[in-house]
Structures are given as structure tokens and as C-alpha cells.
C-alpha positions as CSV (number, residue, x, y, z in Angstrom):
1,M,-12.0,-2.4,20.0
2,K,-8.1,-1.6,18.8
3,I,-7.2,-1.6,15.2
4,L,-4.1,-1.4,13.1
5,H,-3.8,0.4,9.7
6,T,-0.8,0.0,7.4
7,A,-0.5,-0.1,3.6
8,D,2.0,0.1,0.5
9,W,3.9,-3.0,1.8
10,H,5.3,-2.9,-1.9
11,L,6.6,-6.5,-1.5
12,G,9.3,-7.4,-4.0
13,K,10.0,-4.0,-4.9
14,K,13.9,-2.9,-5.6
15,L,15.7,0.5,-4.8
16,Q,17.0,0.0,-8.8
17,E,18.3,-2.7,-9.0
18,V,19.1,-3.0,-5.0
19,S,16.9,-5.9,-3.6
20,R,14.5,-4.6,-0.3
21,Y,13.7,-8.4,0.4
22,E,15.6,-8.4,4.2
23,E,14.4,-5.1,5.4
24,Q,10.5,-5.9,4.3
25,V,11.1,-9.1,6.3
26,L,12.3,-6.8,9.2
27,V,9.5,-3.9,9.3
28,L,7.3,-6.9,8.7
29,E,8.1,-8.7,11.7
30,E,8.0,-5.4,13.1
31,I,4.4,-4.5,12.3
32,V,3.8,-8.2,13.8
33,A,4.8,-7.1,16.9
34,I,3.3,-3.5,17.2
35,A,-0.3,-5.7,16.5
36,E,0.8,-8.3,19.6
37,G,2.3,-5.5,22.0
38,N,-1.0,-2.8,21.1
39,D,-3.2,-6.3,21.8
40,V,-5.0,-5.3,18.3
41,D,-8.3,-7.1,17.5
42,L,-8.4,-5.9,13.7
43,V,-5.9,-5.4,10.8
44,L,-6.6,-2.9,7.9
45,I,-4.2,-3.0,5.1
46,A,-5.1,-0.3,2.7
47,G,-3.7,-1.9,-0.8
48,D,-0.3,-1.9,-3.0
49,I,0.5,-5.3,-1.0
50,F,2.7,-6.1,-3.6
51,D,4.6,-4.0,-6.2
52,N,3.8,-5.4,-9.5
53,F,0.9,-7.1,-10.9
54,N,3.0,-10.5,-11.1
55,P,5.0,-10.5,-8.1
56,S,7.9,-13.1,-7.5
57,H,7.4,-16.2,-5.3
58,E,9.7,-14.9,-2.6
59,A,7.6,-11.9,-2.2
60,V,4.4,-13.8,-2.3
61,E,5.6,-16.2,0.4
62,L,6.6,-13.5,2.6
63,L,3.0,-12.1,2.1
64,Y,1.4,-15.2,3.6
65,R,3.9,-15.6,6.4
66,T,3.3,-12.5,7.4
67,L,-0.4,-12.4,7.3
68,R,-0.3,-15.9,9.2
69,K,1.5,-14.3,12.4
70,L,-0.3,-10.9,11.8
71,S,-3.6,-13.0,11.8
72,N,-2.4,-14.4,15.1
73,Y,-2.9,-17.8,13.6
74,G,-6.7,-17.3,12.9
75,K,-7.7,-15.4,16.0
76,R,-7.6,-11.8,14.7
77,P,-9.1,-10.6,11.4
78,V,-7.1,-9.0,8.4
79,I,-9.0,-6.9,5.7
80,A,-6.5,-6.4,2.9
81,I,-7.7,-4.5,-0.4
82,S,-5.9,-4.3,-3.9
83,G,-4.0,-1.3,-4.7
84,N,-3.0,0.2,-8.4
85,H,0.2,-2.2,-7.9
86,D,-1.6,-5.2,-7.6
87,S,-3.8,-7.2,-9.9
88,T,-7.2,-7.7,-8.4
89,Q,-7.1,-11.7,-9.7
90,F,-4.2,-12.3,-8.2
91,I,-4.8,-10.3,-4.8
92,E,-8.2,-12.2,-4.5
93,A,-6.8,-15.7,-5.7
94,P,-6.5,-17.2,-1.7
95,D,-9.6,-15.6,-0.1
96,P,-11.5,-18.6,-0.1
97,L,-8.8,-20.7,1.9
98,A,-7.3,-17.5,3.7
99,R,-11.0,-16.7,5.0
100,E,-11.0,-19.8,7.1
101,M,-8.3,-17.8,9.3
102,G,-9.9,-15.0,9.3
103,I,-8.0,-13.4,6.5
104,F,-9.9,-11.6,4.0
105,F,-8.6,-10.2,0.4
106,Y,-11.0,-7.8,-1.5
107,G,-9.8,-6.6,-5.2
108,K,-13.2,-6.2,-7.3
109,Y,-16.0,-4.1,-6.7
110,D,-18.4,-6.8,-7.7
111,T,-17.2,-9.5,-5.0
112,V,-19.4,-10.2,-2.2
113,I,-18.1,-12.1,0.5
114,P,-20.0,-14.9,1.7
115,V,-22.2,-14.4,5.1
116,G,-21.5,-16.8,7.9
117,K,-19.6,-18.0,11.0
118,L,-16.2,-19.2,10.2
119,D,-14.7,-21.9,12.6
120,N,-12.5,-19.4,14.7
121,G,-15.4,-18.0,16.0
122,L,-15.6,-14.9,13.4
123,E,-18.9,-14.2,11.9
124,I,-19.4,-12.2,8.3
125,L,-23.2,-10.7,9.4
126,D,-23.6,-8.8,6.5
127,A,-21.9,-7.9,3.0
128,D,-22.6,-6.3,0.0
129,T,-20.6,-5.2,-3.0
130,G,-17.7,-2.9,-1.3
131,F,-18.7,-4.0,2.1
132,V,-18.7,-5.9,4.9
133,S,-19.6,-6.5,8.9
134,L,-18.0,-8.3,11.1
135,K,-18.5,-9.8,14.3
136,L,-15.5,-10.5,16.7
137,P,-15.6,-13.0,19.4
138,E,-14.1,-11.1,21.7
139,V,-16.0,-7.9,21.1
140,E,-19.3,-7.4,21.9
141,F,-20.3,-4.5,19.2
142,P,-20.0,-5.4,15.0
143,V,-17.5,-3.4,12.9
144,R,-18.8,-2.7,9.5
145,I,-15.7,-1.3,6.7
146,L,-16.9,0.0,3.7
147,L,-14.2,-1.4,1.4
148,A,-12.7,1.0,-1.9
149,P,-9.7,-0.8,-3.5
150,Y,-8.1,0.9,-6.3
151,A,-10.5,0.9,-9.4
152,N,-9.0,0.9,-13.2
153,E,-9.9,2.8,-15.8
154,I,-11.3,-0.3,-17.7
155,L,-13.6,-0.9,-14.4
156,L,-14.6,2.7,-13.7
157,R,-16.0,3.3,-17.4
158,S,-17.8,0.0,-16.9
159,Y,-19.5,2.0,-14.0
160,L,-19.4,5.1,-15.9
161,G,-20.2,4.5,-19.6
162,E,-19.0,6.9,-21.9
163,K,-19.3,9.5,-19.5
164,D,-16.1,10.2,-17.7
165,R,-16.3,13.5,-16.1
166,E,-14.5,14.0,-13.1
167,E,-17.5,15.4,-11.1
168,E,-19.5,12.2,-12.4
169,L,-16.6,9.7,-11.0
170,R,-16.9,11.4,-7.8
171,S,-20.5,11.6,-7.4
172,L,-20.7,7.9,-8.3
173,L,-18.1,6.5,-5.9
174,A,-19.7,9.1,-3.3
175,G,-23.3,7.9,-3.9
176,R,-22.5,4.2,-3.7
177,W,-20.3,4.9,-0.4
178,K,-23.6,7.0,1.2
179,T,-26.2,3.9,0.4
180,L,-24.0,1.4,1.6
181,A,-23.8,3.7,5.0
182,E,-27.2,4.8,5.0
183,K,-28.1,0.8,5.0
184,Y,-25.4,-1.1,7.2
185,C,-23.6,1.6,9.3
186,D,-25.7,3.2,12.7
187,D,-24.5,4.0,15.8
188,K,-24.5,0.4,17.4
189,G,-21.0,-0.6,15.8
190,V,-18.0,0.7,14.6
191,N,-18.0,2.3,11.5
192,L,-14.5,2.3,9.3
193,F,-13.7,2.9,5.3
194,L,-10.7,1.1,4.0
195,G,-9.1,2.8,0.7
196,H,-6.9,3.2,-1.6
197,F,-7.0,6.6,-3.4
198,F,-5.9,9.6,-3.7
199,F,-8.0,11.8,-1.2
200,L,-7.8,15.4,-0.4
201,K,-10.0,18.4,0.4
202,E,-11.5,20.4,-1.9
203,G,-10.1,23.2,-2.8
204,E,-6.7,22.2,-1.7
205,K,-3.7,21.6,-3.8
206,P,-3.0,18.4,-4.5
207,E,0.4,17.5,-2.8
208,P,2.9,15.6,-5.4
209,E,2.9,11.6,-5.3
210,P,5.9,9.9,-5.0
211,E,8.4,9.2,-7.5
212,S,7.8,5.2,-7.1
213,E,3.9,5.5,-7.5
214,R,2.1,5.5,-10.5
215,P,-0.5,8.4,-11.0
216,I,-3.9,7.1,-10.5
217,L,-7.4,8.0,-11.6
218,H,-6.5,9.3,-14.8
219,V,-10.4,8.8,-16.0
220,G,-11.5,12.0,-17.2
221,G,-8.4,13.8,-16.0
222,T,-9.2,13.7,-12.2
223,Q,-6.8,12.6,-9.8
224,A,-8.0,13.0,-6.4
225,L,-11.5,12.0,-4.4
226,F,-12.3,14.4,-1.7
227,T,-12.6,13.7,1.8
228,H,-16.3,15.1,1.9
229,N,-17.0,11.8,-0.4
230,I,-16.4,9.5,2.3
231,P,-20.0,9.8,4.4
232,D,-20.4,11.3,7.7
233,Q,-21.0,7.6,9.7
234,V,-17.6,6.6,9.1
235,Q,-15.3,6.9,12.2
236,Y,-11.8,6.5,10.7
237,A,-10.7,6.4,7.0
238,A,-7.9,4.2,6.8
239,L,-6.0,5.2,3.3
240,G,-3.3,3.9,1.0
241,H,-1.3,4.9,-2.1
242,L,0.5,8.2,-0.6
243,H,3.5,7.0,1.1
244,R,3.8,9.8,3.9
245,Y,2.0,9.5,7.1
246,H,-0.7,12.3,7.0
247,A,-4.4,13.4,7.9
248,A,-5.9,14.4,4.8
249,S,-8.4,15.5,7.0
250,K,-9.2,15.4,10.6
251,T,-12.7,16.3,10.8
252,P,-15.6,15.3,10.8
253,F,-13.0,11.8,11.2
254,P,-9.6,11.2,10.7
255,V,-8.8,10.5,6.7
256,V,-5.8,9.1,7.3
257,Y,-2.8,7.6,5.2
258,S,-0.5,5.4,7.6
259,S,2.7,5.9,5.2
260,S,4.7,2.9,3.3
261,P,6.6,0.6,6.2
262,L,10.0,1.5,4.3
263,A,11.0,4.5,1.7
264,Y,11.1,3.1,-1.5
265,S,12.4,6.8,-3.7
266,F,14.4,9.4,-3.0
267,S,11.3,11.6,-2.9
268,E,10.5,9.9,0.4
269,A,14.0,11.0,1.9
270,G,13.6,11.8,5.5
271,Q,10.4,10.1,5.9
272,Q,9.8,8.4,9.2
273,K,8.0,5.5,8.5
274,Q,4.8,4.2,10.8
275,V,1.8,2.4,11.0
276,V,-1.6,3.5,12.8
277,V,-3.2,2.0,15.8
278,I,-7.1,3.3,16.2
279,D,-9.0,3.1,19.5
280,A,-12.5,2.8,18.3
281,K,-16.2,2.5,19.8
282,P,-19.5,2.9,18.6
283,G,-21.2,6.3,18.3
284,E,-17.8,8.0,19.7
285,A,-14.5,9.8,18.0
286,V,-11.8,7.4,17.5
287,S,-8.6,8.2,18.9
288,Y,-5.4,7.1,17.0
289,E,-1.7,6.7,17.6
290,A,1.1,6.7,14.5
291,I,3.6,4.3,16.1
292,P,7.1,4.7,14.3
293,I,8.8,1.8,12.2
294,T,12.2,1.3,13.2
295,Q,13.8,-1.2,11.1
296,G,14.9,-1.0,7.5
297,R,16.9,1.5,6.0
298,S,16.4,4.9,5.3
299,L,16.7,7.0,2.3
300,E,19.1,10.4,2.5
301,R,19.7,13.0,-0.1
302,K,22.8,14.8,0.6
303,T,24.9,17.7,-1.3
304,F,28.5,18.0,-0.4
305,A,30.7,20.5,-1.5
306,D,34.5,18.6,-0.5
307,L,35.7,15.1,-0.5
308,Q,36.6,14.8,3.6
309,T,33.4,16.5,4.6
310,A,31.4,13.6,2.7
311,L,33.5,10.8,3.6
312,E,33.1,12.1,7.4
313,W,29.2,11.9,6.9
314,L,29.1,8.6,4.9
315,A,31.3,7.2,8.4
316,A,28.7,8.4,10.4
317,H,25.4,7.0,8.4
318,P,26.4,3.6,7.5
319,N,22.6,2.4,7.9
320,C,20.8,4.5,4.7
321,F,21.1,4.6,1.2
322,V,22.0,7.5,-0.4
323,E,21.9,10.1,-3.3
324,L,24.7,12.2,-3.0
325,T,25.1,15.3,-5.1
326,Y,28.7,16.5,-5.2
327,E,29.8,19.9,-6.2
328,T,32.8,20.0,-8.5
329,E,33.9,22.6,-11.0
330,H,33.9,19.9,-13.9
331,S,33.1,16.9,-13.2
332,I,33.8,14.0,-10.5
333,D,37.4,12.8,-10.9
334,A,37.9,8.9,-10.6
335,S,39.8,9.1,-7.5
336,T,36.9,10.9,-5.8
337,R,34.3,8.7,-7.0
338,R,36.2,5.9,-5.8
339,S,36.9,7.2,-2.6
340,L,33.2,7.5,-2.3
341,M,32.1,4.5,-3.3
342,K,34.8,2.9,-1.5
343,A,33.5,4.4,1.8
344,H,29.7,3.3,1.8
345,D,27.8,0.5,0.3
346,G,24.8,2.6,0.0
347,I,25.6,5.1,-2.4
348,I,22.6,4.9,-4.8
349,N,23.1,7.8,-7.0
350,L,26.2,9.6,-7.6
351,I,25.5,13.2,-9.2
352,P,27.9,15.8,-10.1
353,Q,26.4,19.3,-9.6
354,I,28.8,21.7,-11.5
355,K,30.0,24.9,-9.8
356,N,31.0,27.1,-13.1
357,K,27.1,26.9,-14.5
358,L,25.5,30.0,-15.7
359,S,24.0,32.0,-13.0
360,G,21.5,34.3,-12.6
361,A,19.4,35.5,-16.1
362,D,22.2,34.2,-18.1
363,Q,21.1,30.8,-17.1
364,Q,17.1,31.0,-17.6
365,L,15.6,29.9,-20.9
366,Q,14.8,33.4,-22.3
367,V,11.4,33.5,-24.9
368,A,14.0,34.3,-28.0
369,D,15.6,31.2,-27.2
370,L,12.5,29.1,-28.3
371,E,13.1,30.5,-31.7
372,K,16.2,28.7,-32.1
373,D,16.8,25.4,-33.9
374,M,17.0,21.9,-31.7
375,V,20.5,21.1,-32.1
376,T,21.1,24.7,-30.2
377,L,18.5,24.4,-27.8
378,F,20.3,20.6,-27.0
379,G,23.6,22.2,-27.1
380,M,22.2,24.6,-24.0
381,Y,20.7,22.1,-22.0
382,Y,23.8,19.8,-22.1
383,Q,25.6,23.0,-21.2
384,D,23.6,23.9,-18.6
385,E,23.9,20.2,-17.1
386,K,27.3,18.9,-17.6
387,G,29.0,22.6,-17.6
388,Q,30.8,21.8,-20.7
389,K,29.6,21.5,-24.6
390,P,28.3,18.2,-26.7
391,N,31.0,16.9,-28.4
392,P,30.4,16.5,-32.1
393,E,30.0,12.7,-32.0
394,L,26.6,13.0,-29.6
395,I,25.3,16.0,-31.8
396,T,25.6,14.0,-34.9
397,I,23.7,11.2,-33.0
398,F,21.1,13.4,-31.3
399,K,20.4,14.7,-35.1
400,E,19.8,11.0,-35.9
401,V,17.3,10.8,-33.2
402,I,15.6,14.1,-34.3
403,S,15.4,13.0,-37.8
404,Q,14.6,10.1,-37.6
405,N,11.0,11.2,-35.4
406,E,10.8,13.7,-37.8
407,T,9.9,11.2,-40.8
408,Q,7.7,8.8,-38.5
């Protein structure tokens, strides 16, 4: 069977004040076309469907319209879990109606999907908290899916009680997944994991989360689960949360972040966005392929030292959003700013980089500086960032702010 893995749609998200709605329409249409073109049997959406707990009507309508097409009007099952940006109640609200079209929303760990056969021929063979087994009409074997939506601190504490040390969280989730896998997942069907967590190999240094993401799993200070917490019966783990396509682990099975379909912050500048198509059979290692998303505007971080070079680059790259750093002796003058902004409609941030900053050891904060008063330190910071000393009015405002903080 062929499976499409996607995640982190973040419907309704803006780039600062710029709407991404039209781009989201295009990338979702492209994902539908990829599913059709690859004759996909099943679609997995690994969380962060919306960008906030109360999505706009426009975002909700786009989701339902897309899922109707993605499910091939009820012929192709779609399994979607909630992420840390999603409201579990909102995600699960349409499930009873959507289920009749083979679209399953799963947001809460105590939810059990009803067993039975649907009018479209899809059969739910088994279900448990955090698990579902499906039999597709055109596929000879069942597909079993361990469901691991994002769990917030309140939900995790309800499992952990007052014990919230990170090793107990990991062992709790790993133990639950192992129990489900041992009960339901043999080599007579395809076994999958669908989750929205921060996974990495134990011992590896966690990479930074994208600027557009909220850190997750802070109960007990933990910020990551380990790839070996996923049971060995699994053949492919489809993950969401990190926006860059990569495999957190490739053995004994792939643990893969599909990436978001659009770049949502400048920390993602230059990333190629993708979806993943998996070819799976019972009892065998899967093969998978990342398919690039071509629609939508890329995000670029660029630095220029002269106006002409900047204008030439902007003219040659019209279909992107730009965080542009401009090297200057003092500040960006009004004429230069107008020329840059007029040359490109996608400049989101225009940042001056002052050339005459102090350099080398003179620029570094020394230990002795820590003994200086707050006003002096603020003046040093402002000089470093702006290339000039703060004016008396700004110093007065700063003194008022710190005096208010000291009295509270």
C-alpha cells in the first residue's frame, strides 16, 4: 500500500501581518495532486492542522474542502491527529460526520474510534485508546496505527499525578505504546506510528525548534522523547512538529518529519518543503520518498552592502518573502529604504547592520561590566545595536521602566 505523510499545515497562520491563505490554498491543492498522482491508499496528517485554538472560518472551510478532495470523496482514508497548536475539542468535533467519509480526527488519548464497517467499504477492525486498525477495501491486509497526538501539561499530569520527572513521562508513553503494539501489531499487517512530539536519538543534541513553534513537553523539564521509545513492531513513524524534512532515525525503522508545506518563519529560510510517500508491505522494511512542494513563496534571509546589488537580487527573486539586512555606516536613510521597499513587495523585515560597531575584544561583554549599573549596561547595549548612544529622553524612559519593576 502507498501512504502519504504530511504535517504542520498551520492553516490561518500569517507571516507577521501578511496573510498566507492564498499560498495555503495552492500547496494543499498540490498535496491533493500528489496523492492522486501517486495512487495513494491512505493519508496521515501529523498534527498542527491549524495555527491556533480558535481558527478562522476561512481556515476551517479550507481544511474541510481539502480533506474532501484528499479523501477522494470518501474512497481514501485520512487520519489526522492534533498538534500543540490545535484544540483537541475543536479537532475532534467533526469526527462523527467526517468518519462516514473515512476521515478520522484524533485529539484526546481517552478517545476510542468506534469499530465497524462504513458505507464506503472501509472497516475499523480494532480500536483502543491511542490505536486504530483499518481494513481498506482494495488492500488485502490491515493497517494498524499507533496514535500519539500532542498531549499538553494538564493531560500529562493526569497520567503522572504529582510525579512529573522526564524519565517517568518517557517510560509512561513508551510503555503504553509497547502494550498496544504487542496486543495489535504482528507481521500480518502494516504497522505505523503517527505522532506530534519532539523526537531525537538518545544522546544527540536537540536542534532548535523553529521560531514559529511553541516549545512542547515542558513537564518535568523534558523537551524531547527518544526514537527508541517507539516500539519495534512499527515500520514507519510519521511525525509532526519540526518544520524541516528529516529522519530523526533510520534504524530499525524510519522516524520521519515530513516538514511543513510552507516556510512559516525566517528560521526556515531556504528549506525545501516536502511531503513523504511511503510504500509499505506487512513484515518488510518500508521504502519512502520525499516529494518537493513547489507552490508557495519561499522565505529568504539576505545581507547586502550596497543598494545596487540588493536591487538586482530583489528583481531576480520576485516570488519570495525576504528578511533583508543592509550594511550601513549609521542607519538606513529614507531614500535607500524607499528604493528597497519599492523594488519588492515581499520585504517583511529591513534590518540595518551598523558597520562602525566596535569589533573584537572591545565588543565583548567583560566580567567587570556585570558590576555596572543598569543604565550604563543599557547604554552599552544600545550603542552595540544601533551604533549610537541613546538620547536623554530614551534614558529617562528606561529609568522609569526599571524603577517601576523595582517597586512591584
